[in-house]
C-alpha positions, 0 to 999 in steps of 0.5 A, spaced: 710 076 076 709 069 072 711 072 065 718 074 068 719 068 072 718 064 066 724 068 063 728 067 068 727 059 069 729 059 061 736 058 064 737 050 065 741 051 071 736 056 075 730 051 073 733 045 075 734 048 082 727 051 082 724 044 080 727 041 086 725 046 091 718 045 088 718 038 088 720 038 095 714 042 097 714 048 102 716 048 109 712 048 115 717 049 120 718 050 128 724 050 133 725 046 139 729 047 145 729 039 146 732 040 153 734 045 158 741 041 160 747 043 157 754 040 158 758 047 157 757 054 158 759 058 152 760 066 152 754 069 150 749 063 149 742 066 148 739 060 151 742 061 158 743 069 157 735 069 157 735 063 163 731 059 158 733 053 162 727 055 167 723 051 162 724 044 164 723 038 159 718 033 161 720 027 164 714 023 161 716 020 155 708 020 153 708 028 153 714 028 148 710 023 144 704 027 144 708 033 142 710 029 136 703 027 134 701 034 135 706 037 130 704 032 125 697 033 125 699 041 125 702 040 118 709 041 121 715 038 116 721 041 119 724 042 125 730 046 128 733 042 134 737 046 139 737 046 146 741 045 151 745 040 148 741 035 143 746 030 144 744 029 151 737 027 149 738 022 143 732 018 144 728 024 143 732 026 137 731 020 134 723 020 134 724 027 131 728 024 125 724 019 124 718 023 123 720 030 120 726 033 116 730 037 121 737 040 123 740 038 129 745 043 132 750 040 137 756 043 141 760 037 138 763 034 145 758 028 144 758 024 138 751 023 135 752 016 133 751 014 125 747 008 126 739 010 126 741 017 124 744 016 117 742 022 114 741 027 119 744 033 118 748 035 124 750 043 125 757 042 129 758 049 133 765 052 133 767 059 134 774 060 132 781 057 132 782 052 138 785 058 143 779 062 141 774 057 141 777 054 148 776 061 151 769 062 149 766 055 149 771 051 153 771 055 159 779 056 158 780 049 159 776 044 154 778 044 147 771 043 144 773 044 137 778 039 138 773 034 141 768 036 135 773 034 130 775 028 132 768 026 133 766 028 126 772 026 122 770 024 115 762 024 117 758 026 111 752 029 116 757 034 119 756 041 117 761 046 121 756 052 124 762 057 124 760 063 128 765 068 127 767 074 131 768 081 128 776 081 131 778 074 129 777 075 121 784 073 121 782 066 124 777 064 119 782 061 114 785 056 119 779 054 122 776 053 115 782 049 113 782 044 119 774 043 118 775 041 110 781 037 112 777 033 117 772 031 111 766 036 113 762 042 110 762 049 113 757 054 114 758 061 117 754 065 122 756 071 126 757 073 133 752 078 137 755 081 143 749 080 147 754 080 154 757 086 152 764 084 152 766 089 147 773 088 144 774 083 138 767 080 140 763 087 139 759 086 133 758 094 132 765 094 129 762 091 123 763 085 119 767 087 113 773 083 114 769 077 116 765 078 109 772 078 105 775 072 109 768 068 107 769 070 100 776 068 100 774 061 103 768 060 098 773 061 092 778 056 095 773 051 097 767 052 092 764 045 093 765 046 101 762 052 103 754 052 104 753 060 105 753 064 099 756 071 099 749 074 098 747 071 105 753 073 108 752 080 106 745 080 108 746 077 115 752 081 117 749 088 114 742 087 116 739 090 110 734 087 105 732 092 100 728 097 103 728 094 110 733 094 116 733 088 120 729 088 126 723 085 130 718 089 125 721 085 119 723 078 122 719 072 120 721 067 125 716 069 130 712 064 134 705 066 131 701 063 137 705 068 142 701 074 144 707 078 145 707 078 137 700 080 135 702 087 133 708 085 129 704 080 125 699 085 124 704 090 121 704 088 114 711 085 113 712 078 111 712 072 117 712 065 117 705 063 119 706 056 121 712 058 126 713 057 133 719 057 137 718 052 143 721 052 150 724 045 153 717 044 156 714 043 149 708 048 151 710 055 152 713 059 146 718 064 146 717 071 142 722 069 136 727 063 134 733 066 139 729 069 145 724 072 149 727 079 150 733 079 145 735 085 142 734 085 135 740 089 134 745 084 136 742 078 132 745 075 126 742 068 126 743 065 119 737 061 120 732 067 121 735 072 116 735 066 111 727 066 112 727 073 111 730 072 104 726 066 102 719 070 104 721 076 100 721 073 093 717 079 090 723 083 092 728 079 088 724 079 082 727 085 078 732 082 075 735 075 073 741 076 078 736 078 084 732 072 082 738 068 083 740 071 089 733 069 092 733 062 089 740 060 091 738 062 098 732 057 098 736 052 095 742 052 100 737 052 105 734 046 103 740 043 101 743 044 108 737 040 111 737 035 106 730 036 103 733 036 096 738 031 094 745 032 097 749 029 092 746 033 086 746 039 090 754 039 092 755 038 085 752 045 084 755 048 089 761 051 085 756 054 080 752 057 085 758 061 088 760 063 081 754 066 079 754 070 085 761 072 084 758 078 079 755 082 084 759 080 090 763 086 090 757 090 089 753 088 095 759 087 100 760 094 101 
């Protein structure tokens, strides 16, 4: 593989990205639900759907401090901070920020201050246009999207984490337009109908229309969209070469959870460091998004990105396939500010352009 890799890296653009990732080093990642409390209830939120709020966050700050030291000693260097709602626990988010690379996922209702969190990437959730988002996240009353736009206006830390639904592809253009006009970046996610609501939320209808709109937005805003067409296709189709997405191939599994012993022994790739900690900071759940979640309705971008990244060898058959893998790695590192942000944003248009040649082939 080394000889083939050398051939591919004769391309200066690919080599620059590869070298940046190599210099940053490998990620030893975990996920923390930092609190069991949230200030809204979203339709189809996996956290409350599986009653993960029963694992309450420790009140004693010394317990949290000990957890930080435990993970530092274990070699952890990257944490996805979720909840509950992390903005309700800013003191603890600050401690993570001071010790690790991280991505903080927030609903956008409460602004995370700039001071003290200057370079922290913030994934601000949105699930559709103002009407749809109000229905799904605001209980039909609160325009959560509007609050997020106001709180993160021209904030360079903010990345809109836009969860799209199968029946609302027509909303994507106006949502992205508004996010970009707000001075922010955009990455896409895909809604899994865990509540079996059906209709426009039913993932079984497929994401073909959604993918077409995402590709249009990539063409319109190549310097603002942080999800590639290859990532979009892989996540929404659940296909990676000869593998079909499911528990037996998911790489984001808590390696200390006895429930996963058989899966970890099946020969498929997995992250040997990963743990998904419940708010109590002691117990871990099966995977990054639940204890008993049906993998057929999981379209989590983070989990699927890991699937791609840990399967480098599958992508070594051609330079274009290697580009699919490398750009996925690079975009993940870039979103999380593990590689230089400004240099990475300048590379975005070229990344999207290089994936265009196979976009129509893979997006079937």
